[in-house]
C-alpha positions as CSV (number, residue, x, y, z in Angstrom):
1,X,42.2,19.8,-11.2
2,X,43.6,16.2,-9.7
3,X,44.6,12.9,-11.4
4,X,40.7,11.5,-11.8
5,X,39.7,14.8,-13.0
6,X,42.3,14.4,-15.8
7,X,40.8,11.0,-17.0
8,X,37.3,11.7,-17.0
9,X,37.7,15.2,-19.0
10,X,40.5,13.1,-21.7
11,X,37.2,10.3,-21.6
12,X,35.1,13.2,-22.3
13,X,36.9,14.9,-25.1
14,X,37.7,11.5,-27.1
15,X,35.1,11.0,-29.3
16,X,33.9,8.1,-31.8
17,X,34.7,9.1,-35.6
18,X,31.0,8.0,-37.2
19,X,32.7,9.0,-40.6
20,X,35.5,6.4,-40.0
21,X,33.2,3.7,-38.9
22,X,31.0,4.3,-41.9
23,X,33.4,3.9,-44.4
24,X,35.0,0.7,-42.5
25,X,31.3,-0.7,-42.9
26,X,31.4,0.3,-46.8
27,X,34.6,-1.5,-47.1
28,X,33.3,-4.5,-45.4
29,X,30.3,-4.6,-46.3
30,X,30.5,-8.7,-47.6
31,X,31.2,-9.2,-44.1
32,X,28.2,-8.1,-42.6
33,X,25.8,-8.6,-45.7
34,X,27.5,-12.6,-46.1
35,X,26.4,-13.3,-41.9
36,X,22.7,-11.7,-42.7
37,X,22.5,-14.3,-45.9
38,X,23.6,-17.2,-44.2
39,X,20.9,-16.6,-41.3
40,X,18.5,-15.7,-43.5
41,X,18.5,-18.8,-45.1
42,X,19.1,-21.4,-42.5
43,X,16.1,-19.9,-40.9
44,X,14.2,-20.2,-44.2
45,X,15.2,-24.0,-44.3
46,X,14.7,-24.5,-40.9
47,X,11.0,-23.2,-40.7
48,X,10.5,-25.5,-43.8
49,X,11.6,-28.5,-42.8
50,X,10.8,-28.4,-39.3
51,X,7.8,-30.5,-38.6
52,X,4.7,-28.3,-37.6
53,X,3.3,-28.4,-34.2
54,X,-0.6,-27.6,-33.0
55,X,-1.5,-26.1,-29.8
56,X,-5.2,-26.2,-29.0
57,X,-6.7,-24.6,-25.5
58,X,-9.2,-25.5,-23.5
59,X,-10.5,-22.9,-20.9
60,X,-11.9,-23.4,-17.0
61,X,-13.7,-20.9,-14.9
62,X,-13.1,-21.5,-11.2
63,X,-16.3,-20.8,-9.0
64,X,-18.3,-22.1,-6.7
65,X,-20.9,-24.9,-7.8
66,X,-23.0,-25.4,-4.9
67,X,-27.0,-24.5,-5.7
68,X,-28.6,-22.6,-3.3
69,X,-30.9,-25.5,-2.5
70,X,-28.2,-28.2,-1.5
71,X,-26.6,-25.8,0.5
72,X,-26.9,-26.1,4.6
73,X,-27.0,-22.7,6.3
74,X,-25.5,-23.1,9.0
75,X,-23.9,-19.3,9.8
76,X,-20.9,-19.7,7.8
77,X,-20.1,-17.1,5.2
78,X,-19.5,-19.1,1.5
79,X,-17.5,-17.3,-1.2
80,X,-19.6,-17.8,-4.5
81,X,-17.1,-16.6,-6.7
82,X,-14.4,-18.9,-5.9
83,X,-10.8,-18.9,-4.7
84,X,-8.4,-16.5,-4.2
85,X,-4.6,-15.9,-6.3
86,X,-3.4,-18.8,-3.9
87,X,-6.0,-20.8,-4.4
88,X,-5.5,-20.1,-8.5
89,X,-2.2,-21.6,-8.1
90,X,-3.3,-24.5,-6.2
91,X,-5.7,-25.3,-8.8
92,X,-2.8,-25.0,-11.5
93,X,-0.2,-27.3,-9.5
94,X,-3.1,-29.8,-9.6
95,X,-3.8,-29.8,-13.2
96,X,-0.1,-30.4,-14.1
97,X,0.0,-33.5,-11.1
98,X,1.1,-37.2,-12.3
99,X,-2.5,-38.4,-11.2
100,X,-4.4,-36.2,-13.2
101,X,-1.8,-36.7,-16.2
102,X,-2.5,-40.4,-15.6
103,X,-6.2,-40.1,-16.2
104,X,-5.8,-38.3,-19.2
105,X,-3.6,-40.4,-20.9
106,X,-6.2,-43.5,-20.2
107,X,-9.0,-41.3,-21.6
108,X,-7.5,-40.4,-24.7
109,X,-5.6,-43.6,-25.4
110,X,-2.0,-42.5,-26.0
111,X,-0.9,-46.5,-25.7
112,X,0.9,-47.1,-28.9
113,X,0.7,-43.3,-30.0
114,X,4.5,-42.6,-31.9
115,X,4.5,-39.1,-30.8
116,X,3.8,-40.2,-26.9
117,X,4.7,-43.7,-26.4
118,X,8.9,-44.9,-26.8
119,X,7.4,-48.6,-27.8
120,X,5.3,-47.6,-30.3
121,X,8.3,-48.2,-32.7
122,X,9.8,-50.6,-30.2
123,X,13.2,-50.8,-28.1
124,X,15.9,-49.1,-30.0
125,X,19.8,-50.3,-29.5
126,X,21.0,-47.4,-27.6
127,X,17.8,-47.4,-25.4
128,X,18.2,-51.2,-24.7
129,X,22.3,-50.5,-24.2
130,X,21.4,-47.9,-21.5
131,X,18.6,-49.5,-19.9
132,X,20.9,-52.7,-19.5
133,X,23.7,-50.3,-17.6
134,X,21.3,-48.8,-15.4
135,X,21.2,-45.6,-17.3
136,X,17.2,-45.3,-17.7
137,X,14.5,-47.6,-16.8
138,X,13.6,-50.6,-19.3
139,X,10.4,-48.7,-21.2
140,X,9.1,-52.6,-21.6
141,X,8.9,-53.3,-17.5
142,X,7.2,-50.0,-17.4
143,X,3.2,-49.1,-17.0
144,X,1.8,-47.4,-20.4
145,X,0.6,-44.5,-18.1
146,X,4.3,-44.4,-16.9
147,X,5.9,-44.6,-20.5
148,X,4.0,-41.8,-21.8
149,X,4.1,-39.6,-18.4
150,X,7.0,-37.5,-19.5
151,X,6.5,-36.9,-22.8
152,X,2.7,-35.8,-22.0
153,X,4.0,-33.7,-19.0
154,X,5.9,-31.9,-21.8
155,X,3.3,-30.8,-24.1
156,X,1.0,-29.8,-21.2
157,X,0.8,-26.3,-19.7
158,X,-1.6,-24.6,-17.8
159,X,-1.8,-21.0,-17.5
160,X,-3.5,-18.3,-15.5
161,X,-4.5,-14.6,-17.2
162,X,-3.8,-12.1,-14.3
163,X,-6.4,-11.2,-12.3
164,X,-8.7,-13.9,-13.1
165,X,-10.2,-17.3,-12.1
166,X,-10.1,-18.6,-15.5
167,X,-7.2,-21.3,-16.1
168,X,-6.1,-22.0,-20.1
169,X,-5.2,-25.4,-20.7
170,X,-2.8,-25.3,-23.5
171,X,-1.6,-29.3,-25.6
172,X,0.3,-29.3,-28.0
173,X,0.6,-32.2,-30.8
174,X,2.1,-32.9,-34.3
175,X,-1.7,-33.8,-34.8
176,X,-4.3,-31.3,-34.2
177,X,-7.0,-33.3,-33.5
178,X,-5.2,-35.2,-30.8
179,X,-3.9,-31.6,-29.3
180,X,-7.8,-30.6,-29.2
181,X,-8.6,-33.9,-27.4
182,X,-5.6,-33.7,-25.1
183,X,-6.7,-30.3,-23.9
184,X,-10.3,-31.4,-23.7
185,X,-9.6,-34.8,-21.8
186,X,-7.5,-33.2,-19.0
187,X,-10.3,-31.0,-18.1
188,X,-12.4,-33.1,-17.9
189,X,-10.4,-35.4,-15.8
190,X,-10.2,-32.2,-13.7
191,X,-14.0,-32.3,-13.0
192,X,-14.0,-35.9,-12.5
193,X,-11.4,-36.0,-10.1
194,X,-12.8,-32.8,-7.9
195,X,-16.3,-34.1,-8.0
196,X,-14.8,-37.9,-6.8
197,X,-12.5,-35.9,-3.8
198,X,-16.3,-33.9,-2.7
199,X,-17.8,-37.4,-2.8
200,X,-15.2,-38.9,-0.8
201,X,-15.1,-35.7,2.0
202,X,-18.6,-36.2,2.1
203,X,-18.2,-39.8,2.7
204,X,-15.8,-39.5,5.4
205,X,-18.1,-37.0,6.9
206,X,-20.9,-39.2,7.2
207,X,-18.8,-41.9,8.6
208,X,-18.0,-39.5,11.2
209,X,-21.1,-37.8,12.1
210,X,-22.5,-41.4,12.4
211,X,-20.7,-42.3,15.7
212,X,-20.7,-38.6,16.9
213,X,-24.7,-38.6,16.5
214,X,-24.9,-41.8,18.5
215,X,-23.1,-40.6,21.2
216,X,-25.3,-36.9,21.2
217,X,-28.1,-38.4,21.3
218,X,-27.2,-41.0,24.6
219,X,-26.1,-37.9,26.2
220,X,-29.0,-35.4,25.5
221,X,-31.4,-38.5,27.3
222,X,-29.3,-38.3,30.3
223,X,-29.0,-34.4,30.3
224,X,-32.9,-34.5,30.4
225,X,-32.9,-36.9,32.6
226,X,-30.8,-35.4,35.5
227,X,-33.2,-32.1,34.9
228,X,-36.5,-34.0,35.7
229,X,-35.3,-36.1,38.3
230,X,-33.4,-32.6,39.8
231,X,-36.9,-30.5,39.3
232,X,-38.6,-33.6,41.4
233,X,-36.7,-33.8,44.1
234,X,-36.4,-30.2,45.1
235,X,-40.1,-29.0,43.8
236,X,-39.3,-26.4,41.1
237,X,-42.4,-27.3,39.4
238,X,-43.0,-25.1,36.1
239,X,-46.5,-23.2,36.2
240,X,-48.5,-21.6,33.7
241,X,-46.0,-18.7,32.8
242,X,-42.8,-21.2,32.2
243,X,-41.8,-20.3,35.8
244,X,-41.4,-22.2,39.1
245,X,-44.2,-22.4,41.4
246,X,-42.6,-20.2,44.1
247,X,-41.7,-17.2,42.1
248,X,-45.2,-17.5,40.7
249,X,-46.8,-17.2,43.8
250,X,-44.3,-14.7,44.9
251,X,-45.3,-12.6,41.6
252,X,-49.4,-13.2,42.5
253,X,-49.1,-11.6,45.9
254,X,-47.0,-9.0,44.7
255,X,-50.0,-7.8,42.3
256,X,-52.6,-8.5,45.3
257,X,-50.7,-6.1,47.7
258,X,-50.5,-3.7,45.3
259,X,-54.2,-3.7,44.7
260,X,-54.9,-3.7,48.3
261,X,-52.6,-0.9,49.0
262,X,-54.7,0.9,46.2
263,X,-57.9,0.3,47.5
264,X,-56.8,1.4,51.0
265,X,-55.7,4.8,49.5
266,X,-58.5,5.2,47.6
267,X,-60.9,4.5,50.7
268,X,-59.0,6.3,53.1
269,X,-59.2,9.6,50.8
270,X,-62.7,9.5,50.6
271,X,-64.0,9.3,54.1
272,X,-61.3,12.1,54.5
273,X,-63.0,14.1,51.6
274,X,-66.5,13.3,53.2
275,X,-65.3,14.5,56.8
276,X,-64.4,17.8,55.3
277,X,-67.4,18.2,53.2
278,X,-69.8,17.3,56.8
279,X,-67.7,20.1,58.5
280,X,-68.3,22.7,55.9
281,X,-71.7,21.4,55.6
282,X,-71.5,20.4,51.9
283,X,-73.2,17.4,51.9
284,X,-75.3,17.5,48.7
285,X,-72.0,17.7,46.9
286,X,-71.0,14.7,48.6
287,X,-71.0,12.1,45.5
288,X,-72.1,9.3,47.3
289,X,-74.9,11.4,48.9
290,X,-76.0,12.8,45.5
291,X,-76.2,9.4,43.6
292,X,-78.4,7.3,46.6
293,X,-81.9,7.5,45.6
294,X,-83.0,7.9,49.2
295,X,-81.2,10.5,50.3
296,X,-82.3,12.9,47.0
297,X,-86.0,11.9,48.1
298,X,-85.1,13.5,51.5
299,X,-83.3,16.1,49.6
300,X,-86.2,16.9,47.2
301,X,-88.6,17.2,50.6
302,X,-86.3,19.6,52.2
303,X,-86.5,21.6,48.9
304,X,-90.1,21.2,48.7
305,X,-90.3,22.3,52.7
306,X,-88.6,25.2,52.3
307,X,-90.7,26.4,49.3
308,X,-93.4,25.8,51.4
309,X,-92.2,27.5,54.4
310,X,-91.5,30.5,52.7
311,X,-95.0,30.5,51.1
312,X,-96.5,30.5,54.4
313,X,-94.3,33.3,55.9
314,X,-95.6,35.7,53.4
315,X,-99.1,35.5,55.5
316,X,-98.0,34.0,59.1
317,X,-95.9,35.1,61.5
318,X,-93.0,32.8,62.8
319,X,-94.6,31.9,65.8
320,X,-97.8,30.7,64.1
321,X,-98.6,26.8,64.4
322,X,-98.3,26.3,61.0
323,X,-94.8,27.6,60.7
324,X,-93.9,26.0,63.8
325,X,-95.2,23.0,62.1
326,X,-93.2,23.3,59.0
327,X,-89.8,24.2,61.0
328,X,-90.3,20.8,62.9
329,X,-90.4,18.9,60.1
330,X,-87.8,20.9,58.1
331,X,-85.1,20.1,60.7
332,X,-86.5,16.3,61.0
333,X,-85.1,16.1,57.7
334,X,-82.1,18.0,57.7
335,X,-81.3,15.6,60.4
336,X,-82.2,12.5,58.5
337,X,-80.2,13.8,55.7
338,X,-77.4,14.4,58.0
339,X,-77.5,11.2,59.9
340,X,-77.4,9.5,56.1
341,X,-74.2,11.5,55.3
342,X,-72.7,10.4,58.7
343,X,-73.3,6.2,58.1
344,X,-71.9,6.9,54.6
345,X,-68.5,8.4,56.1
346,X,-68.3,5.5,58.5
347,X,-69.1,2.9,55.7
348,X,-66.2,4.7,54.0
349,X,-63.7,4.2,57.3
350,X,-64.5,1.2,57.7
351,X,-63.7,0.2,54.1
352,X,-60.4,2.1,54.8
353,X,-59.7,-0.4,57.7
354,X,-60.3,-3.4,56.3
355,X,-57.9,-2.5,53.3
356,X,-55.1,-1.7,56.1
357,X,-55.8,-4.9,57.4
358,X,-55.4,-6.7,54.2
359,X,-52.1,-4.9,52.9
360,X,-51.1,-5.8,56.4
361,X,-52.0,-9.7,56.2
362,X,-50.7,-9.6,52.4
363,X,-47.4,-7.6,53.5
364,X,-46.9,-10.6,55.8
365,X,-47.9,-13.5,53.5
366,X,-45.3,-11.9,50.8
367,X,-42.5,-11.8,53.2
368,X,-42.6,-15.1,54.1
369,X,-43.1,-16.0,50.2
370,X,-39.8,-14.1,49.7
371,X,-38.5,-16.1,52.5
372,X,-39.5,-19.7,50.4
373,X,-38.7,-18.5,47.1
374,X,-35.3,-17.3,48.1
375,X,-34.7,-20.5,49.2
376,X,-35.4,-21.8,46.3
377,X,-33.2,-19.6,44.2
378,X,-29.9,-21.6,45.1
379,X,-31.6,-24.6,43.9
380,X,-33.2,-23.0,40.6
381,X,-29.4,-21.8,39.7
382,X,-28.2,-25.5,39.9
383,X,-31.7,-26.6,37.6
384,X,-31.0,-23.3,34.7
385,X,-27.1,-24.8,34.8
386,X,-28.1,-28.4,34.0
387,X,-31.3,-26.9,31.5
388,X,-28.5,-25.1,29.6
389,X,-26.4,-27.9,29.6
390,X,-29.1,-30.3,28.5
391,X,-30.4,-27.4,25.5
392,X,-26.7,-27.2,24.3
393,X,-26.5,-30.8,23.9
394,X,-30.0,-31.5,22.1
395,X,-28.9,-27.9,19.6
396,X,-25.3,-29.7,18.9
397,X,-27.6,-32.6,18.1
398,X,-29.7,-31.0,15.8
399,X,-27.0,-29.6,14.1
400,X,-24.8,-32.2,13.7
401,X,-27.8,-34.2,12.5
402,X,-28.3,-31.7,9.5
403,X,-24.8,-32.1,8.3
404,X,-24.7,-35.9,8.7
405,X,-27.9,-35.6,6.3
406,X,-26.3,-33.5,4.0
407,X,-23.1,-35.5,3.9
408,X,-25.1,-38.5,3.0
409,X,-26.9,-37.0,0.4
410,X,-23.8,-35.4,-1.4
411,X,-22.3,-39.1,-1.3
412,X,-25.3,-40.6,-2.8
413,X,-25.5,-37.8,-5.6
414,X,-23.7,-39.1,-8.7
415,X,-23.7,-35.3,-10.4
416,X,-21.9,-33.6,-7.5
417,X,-21.1,-30.7,-8.7
418,X,-17.3,-29.5,-9.2
419,X,-16.0,-26.0,-7.9
420,X,-15.1,-25.0,-11.4
421,X,-16.8,-25.5,-15.1
422,X,-15.5,-25.9,-18.8
423,X,-16.5,-22.4,-20.3
424,X,-14.7,-23.1,-23.9
425,X,-13.9,-26.5,-25.1
426,X,-10.7,-27.1,-27.5
427,X,-10.9,-27.3,-30.8
428,X,-8.5,-28.6,-33.5
429,X,-6.4,-25.7,-34.4
430,X,-5.6,-25.0,-38.4
431,X,-2.9,-23.1,-38.1
432,X,0.4,-24.5,-36.1
433,X,2.1,-22.7,-33.2
434,X,5.4,-23.5,-34.1
435,X,7.2,-22.5,-36.4
436,X,5.8,-19.3,-36.8
437,X,8.0,-18.9,-40.2
438,X,7.7,-15.0,-40.9
439,X,9.0,-13.9,-37.3
440,X,11.5,-16.7,-36.8
441,X,12.8,-15.5,-40.3
442,X,12.6,-12.0,-39.6
443,X,14.1,-12.6,-36.0
444,X,17.4,-14.7,-37.4
445,X,18.2,-11.8,-40.5
446,X,18.1,-9.1,-38.2
447,X,20.3,-11.1,-35.6
448,X,23.0,-12.0,-38.4
449,X,22.9,-8.1,-39.6
450,X,23.3,-7.0,-35.9
451,X,26.0,-9.5,-34.8
452,X,27.9,-8.9,-37.6
453,X,27.9,-5.0,-37.5
454,X,28.6,-5.3,-33.8
455,X,31.6,-7.6,-34.4
456,X,32.8,-4.7,-37.0
457,X,32.3,-2.0,-34.5
458,X,33.7,-3.6,-31.6
459,X,37.2,-4.3,-33.5
460,X,37.4,-0.6,-34.7
461,X,36.6,1.0,-31.2
462,X,39.2,-2.0,-29.2
463,X,41.9,-0.7,-31.6
464,X,41.1,3.1,-31.1
465,X,41.0,3.6,-34.8
466,X,37.4,4.9,-34.7
467,X,38.1,7.3,-32.2
468,X,39.5,11.4,-33.3
469,X,41.0,13.8,-30.5
470,X,40.3,17.6,-31.1
471,X,42.5,19.5,-33.8
472,X,44.6,21.2,-31.2
473,X,45.8,17.4,-30.4
474,X,45.7,16.3,-33.7
475,X,47.7,18.4,-35.2
476,X,50.9,17.4,-32.4
477,X,50.8,14.1,-32.5
478,X,49.5,11.1,-34.7
479,X,48.0,8.8,-31.9
480,X,45.2,10.0,-29.2
481,X,46.4,9.8,-25.7
482,X,49.7,8.3,-26.9
483,X,51.3,11.3,-25.3
484,X,50.7,13.5,-22.5
485,X,49.6,17.0,-23.2
486,X,52.4,19.5,-23.0
487,X,52.9,21.1,-19.6
488,X,54.7,24.2,-20.6
489,X,52.3,25.1,-23.4
490,X,51.3,28.5,-23.3
491,X,47.5,29.2,-22.3
492,X,46.7,32.1,-24.3
493,X,47.7,32.6,-27.8
494,X,48.8,36.0,-29.6
495,X,46.2,36.9,-32.9
496,X,47.2,39.6,-35.3
497,X,45.1,41.7,-37.1
498,X,44.3,40.4,-40.7
499,X,45.1,43.3,-42.6
500,X,48.7,43.9,-44.1
501,X,51.4,45.4,-42.6
502,X,52.3,47.5,-44.9
503,X,48.8,49.1,-45.2
504,X,48.2,50.2,-41.9
505,X,50.1,50.7,-38.7
506,X,50.1,47.3,-36.6
507,X,47.6,47.3,-33.6
508,X,48.0,46.0,-30.2
509,X,47.6,42.0,-30.2
510,X,44.3,40.6,-28.6
511,X,44.8,37.5,-26.7
512,X,42.3,34.9,-27.1
513,X,42.2,31.2,-25.4
514,X,44.4,28.2,-26.8
515,X,42.6,24.9,-27.1
516,X,44.4,23.7,-23.6
517,X,42.2,26.3,-21.9
518,X,38.7,24.8,-23.2
519,X,40.4,21.0,-23.2
520,X,41.1,21.9,-19.2
521,X,38.4,24.9,-18.1
522,X,35.4,24.2,-20.3
523,X,35.0,20.0,-20.0
524,X,35.7,20.5,-16.2
525,X,32.7,22.8,-15.7
526,X,30.8,20.2,-17.8
527,X,31.7,17.8,-14.6
528,X,32.0,20.2,-12.0
529,X,29.6,22.2,-10.3
530,X,32.1,25.0,-9.8
531,X,35.8,24.9,-11.2
532,X,38.3,26.3,-9.1
533,X,41.3,27.5,-10.8
534,X,44.8,28.8,-9.1
535,X,47.2,31.4,-10.4
536,X,50.7,31.7,-9.0
537,X,52.9,33.0,-7.8
538,X,50.8,36.9,-7.8
539,X,51.6,39.0,-5.1
540,X,51.5,42.1,-6.6
541,X,50.1,44.5,-9.1
542,X,51.9,44.2,-12.9
543,X,51.7,41.8,-15.7
544,X,50.9,38.9,-13.4
545,X,47.9,40.3,-11.8
546,X,46.6,41.4,-14.9
547,X,46.9,37.7,-16.1
548,X,44.6,36.9,-13.4
549,X,42.1,39.8,-14.0
550,X,42.3,38.9,-18.3
551,X,41.5,35.2,-17.3
552,X,38.8,36.3,-14.9
553,X,36.9,38.2,-17.3
554,X,36.7,35.8,-20.0
555,X,35.5,33.3,-17.8
556,X,32.4,35.6,-16.2
557,X,31.6,35.8,-20.0
558,X,30.9,32.1,-19.5
559,X,29.1,31.8,-16.0
560,X,28.9,33.4,-12.4
561,X,33.0,34.0,-12.0
562,X,34.7,35.7,-8.7
563,X,38.5,36.9,-8.9
564,X,39.9,36.6,-5.2
565,X,43.2,37.7,-3.8
566,X,44.1,34.5,-1.6
567,X,46.4,36.6,0.8
568,X,44.8,38.6,3.0
569,X,46.3,42.3,2.4
570,X,47.0,42.2,-1.0
571,X,46.6,45.4,-3.1
572,X,46.6,43.6,-6.6
573,X,42.6,44.0,-7.1
574,X,41.7,47.0,-5.2
575,X,41.8,49.5,-8.5
576,X,39.1,47.1,-10.1
577,X,36.6,47.9,-7.5
578,X,37.7,51.2,-6.0
579,X,40.0,53.3,-8.8
580,X,41.4,56.7,-7.7
581,X,40.0,55.7,-3.9
582,X,42.9,56.2,-1.3
583,X,40.5,53.8,0.9
584,X,41.5,49.9,1.2
585,X,38.5,48.2,0.4
586,X,37.0,45.2,2.7
587,X,38.1,41.9,1.7
588,X,40.0,39.0,2.1
589,X,41.4,40.7,5.3
590,X,38.6,41.1,7.0
591,X,37.0,37.6,5.6
592,X,39.5,36.1,7.8
593,X,39.0,38.4,10.8
594,X,35.8,37.6,10.8
595,X,34.7,41.5,11.1
596,X,33.0,41.1,7.9
597,X,30.5,39.0,6.1
598,X,30.9,37.8,2.4
599,X,28.4,40.2,1.3
600,X,30.8,42.9,2.2
601,X,34.0,41.4,1.2
602,X,32.6,40.8,-2.3
603,X,32.6,43.7,-4.9
604,X,31.7,44.0,-8.3
605,X,34.3,44.8,-11.0
606,X,33.6,48.3,-12.2
607,X,34.8,47.1,-16.0
608,X,32.7,43.6,-16.3
609,X,30.9,41.5,-14.7
610,X,33.4,40.1,-12.7
611,X,33.0,39.6,-9.2
612,X,36.0,40.5,-7.3
613,X,37.4,39.4,-3.4
614,X,40.4,42.1,-2.9
615,X,42.9,41.5,-0.1
616,X,41.7,44.0,2.2
617,X,43.5,45.3,5.5
618,X,45.7,42.1,6.7
619,X,46.5,43.5,10.3
620,X,48.4,40.7,10.6
621,X,45.5,38.1,10.3
622,X,46.4,34.8,8.2
623,X,43.9,32.5,6.3
624,X,42.0,30.3,8.0
625,X,40.1,27.1,6.7
626,X,40.7,27.0,2.9
627,X,38.3,23.9,2.8
628,X,35.6,26.1,4.6
629,X,36.2,29.0,2.2
630,X,36.5,27.7,-0.8
631,X,33.0,25.5,-0.3
632,X,31.0,28.7,0.9
633,X,32.0,30.5,-2.8
634,X,31.5,27.5,-4.8
635,X,27.9,27.3,-4.0
636,X,27.5,30.4,-5.2
637,X,29.9,31.1,-8.3
638,X,30.7,28.8,-11.4
639,X,34.4,29.9,-11.5
640,X,36.7,30.4,-8.9
641,X,39.7,32.3,-9.5
642,X,42.5,32.7,-7.1
643,X,45.4,34.7,-7.1
644,X,48.1,33.9,-4.6
645,X,51.5,34.2,-3.8
646,X,53.8,30.8,-3.8
647,X,53.0,30.5,-0.1
648,X,49.4,31.0,-0.3
649,X,49.4,28.4,-3.6
650,X,50.8,25.7,-1.7
651,X,48.2,26.3,0.8
652,X,45.4,26.3,-1.3
653,X,46.5,23.8,-3.5
654,X,44.0,21.0,-1.9
655,X,41.1,22.7,-2.7
656,X,41.5,23.6,-6.3
657,X,41.0,21.3,-9.7
658,X,43.5,23.6,-12.1
659,X,46.4,25.5,-11.1
660,X,48.4,28.2,-13.8
661,X,51.8,28.8,-12.5
662,X,53.4,31.9,-13.8
663,X,56.8,32.5,-15.3
664,X,59.5,30.1,-16.6
665,X,62.0,30.4,-14.4
666,X,63.6,27.6,-12.4
667,X,61.3,28.9,-9.1
668,X,58.1,28.6,-11.6
669,X,58.9,24.9,-12.3
670,X,59.7,24.2,-9.0
671,X,56.2,25.8,-7.9
672,X,54.8,23.4,-10.7
673,X,56.1,20.6,-9.0
674,X,55.3,21.2,-5.7
675,X,51.6,21.7,-6.9
676,X,51.7,18.7,-8.9
677,X,53.0,16.6,-5.7
678,X,50.1,18.0,-3.7
679,X,48.0,16.4,-6.9
680,X,46.7,19.6,-8.4
681,X,46.9,19.4,-12.2
682,X,49.4,22.2,-12.5
683,X,50.6,24.2,-16.0
684,X,53.4,27.0,-16.8
685,X,52.4,30.5,-18.1
686,X,55.7,32.2,-19.6
687,X,56.4,35.5,-18.7
688,X,56.1,37.3,-22.2
689,X,52.7,35.5,-22.7
690,X,51.7,37.6,-19.3
691,X,52.9,40.8,-20.1
692,X,51.6,41.0,-23.7
693,X,48.0,40.1,-22.2
694,X,48.0,42.7,-19.7
695,X,48.4,45.0,-22.6
C-alpha cells in the first residue's frame, strides 16, 4: 500500500477516548458550570431590564377592485384576482417607500414623540458637535417628517406569506397603541396613494383623449365627404339592396334571363310532346286537350255517335243511308278534334319561338350590362377603400369617445377603488414582541454550556490526550503516532497450546495473524474495494510458497480471495488445484500468451474456498500489461495475493497496496528497500516464522 494509504489507515485507527473525555469534563466541571450560570444570569437580567417593544400588524389583500358596471369592455382581458409574484414585491417596495412613510408620519402625528423625534428632548451637545463638523445634518434645519423618517423606517416591515397576495404590515413601538395606529396609518396611506394615482392617470388620459377625439371628428367628416363626392362623380348610387345600381341591374337581368330560358325549355318540351302524341293518335291524352271544354264536348259527341253507329249497325247494313250519315258525322267530328289538337301544337311552338327570342334579347342586354358593371368595378374598388377608411376612423372615434367618457367619470369620482383592501386592521398587542424571556434565557444558557464544553473538548483533542491507539501499538510506545511502526515486526506469531507441558506432549504451533495484519490489511479493505498483496521472493515450492498459501487461505475466510503465481511457468501452486496430476494446469503462462481466458486459468483450491491462478506453462512468454491484469482481477475479488520472484515483484510493485518480503538477510532487506522506493508499503517476514507457518 502507498504512503497516502498509510496516512488514511492511521487516521482510521486512531480513535477518541470517550471515557477520558468524560473524566476530564468531570474534573473541570466548574469550567463548564461557571460560564453556563453566567450566561443564565446575564440573559435573565437583560430580559427583565430591557424596555419591551410591541409589534402590531395590519393585512392588505391585493386584488382588482373595479366594479363590473364601471369597467368598459374593450376586448382586453382583465385579471380580477390581482398581481403576480413580481407585482406583490413591487407593492412591498411601495409600502416601504419614503413618500408613503411621510404620509403615515403626518397622519399619526409623530412630531414631538420621544421615541421617534430627535428634537423631542432637545438637541444634545454631541449631536450639535457632529452637526457643526458636518458629520450629521442639523436636526433643527430638517422638516419634521425628515427627522422622524429614519427611525420610522426601522420600525416598519412589510412581509408577504408565500404563494399569497396578502401583505402583512408590521409596526413596532414601545407603546402598544402607537404600534397599532402606525400599522393602520401605513395601510390607509397606501390605499389613498393608489386612489390618487388612479385619479391622476384618469385625468391625464382624459386630457390626451380630448385632443385625439377632436382630431378624429374632423378626419371622419372629411372621409365621409370624400365618399359621397366620389359616389356622385362616378354615378355609383346605392340601390335597394345596399349595392350600386349597375350591379343591381345586372343581377335582375340575370334572374330574368334564367326565367326566360326556363319558359323556352318548358314550351319547347310541351310542343315536342304534343307532336309525338298526334303522330301516335293519342289526342285524348294531351293535357291541354283534355282540359279544354269545347274539345271535351266534341269528344263526348264522338263517343255518342260511335255508340249510335254501333247500335244502328246491328239492324242496318254499311251502305244504308243512315249508316253513311252517321259515318259522315263521325268523320267530321274527328277532323274538328284533330284540327283543335293541331292548333294547340302550333300555339305551343309559337310560345317556344317567342321564349327563344326573349332569351336571345335578354342575353344581349345582359352582356351589355356586364360591360357597364365591369367598367364600374375599378371605380367601386376605390369607393370601397374610401368607405373603409371612413368606417375605421368612425370606429376609432367611437372607441376613444367611450374611453374618454370612462376617464372623465373616474376623474370625478372621489371614491375611486384601489387595487387592494384592508382585510385585517391592527389592534394594540397585549404581549411584547421583544424580548421573549423564556427563549432568550434558554438559548443563552444552552449557548454558554455548549461553548464551554466545546473549548474543553477541543483542548483535549488538539493536545492529543483524547486519542487512543490499539493495544498492540500502545504497549510498544507511550504516545500514539509518535514513532513509526517497526518494518521488521513479524506478521505471524506462534500461539502455543494452553495445556501444561508436563501433562501432554507438545503440539505443533498454530499461527495467528499479529495486530500488524489487522492494522494493515483490514483497514485497507475498509478503504479500498480490493486489497492487493505481494509476497516475495517466492519463486519455488517450500516454506515461502506455503507462507503465501497460508496468508491467502486466512484472507479467503474474510472475503473473496485469489492467490496468483506472478511468474509465468512457476509450479509452486500446481498441487493446490491438481494434486497428484502429471499434467500442468492452465494458468498465468497461458493467460499471458492469450491462449486461455480468465475462466480457464483460475482454479479452486481443493482444501478451502480460495481461488488459485497457477503459473501454467511459460514457453518463453513473459507478463504483459500488469495494470490491465490487476484491474481486471480487482473487479472480481476482495483480496489479491501475488507470489512473485524478486524480479517480477519489482515489476508488479506499482500496482499493489502491500508487500511482504520473506527472509531477514541482506538480500531481503535490499528487496524491501527497492519496493519502498517504488512507493509500495513493504514489510519483512523472517524465515523462521515462514517455516513454522508452513508446518
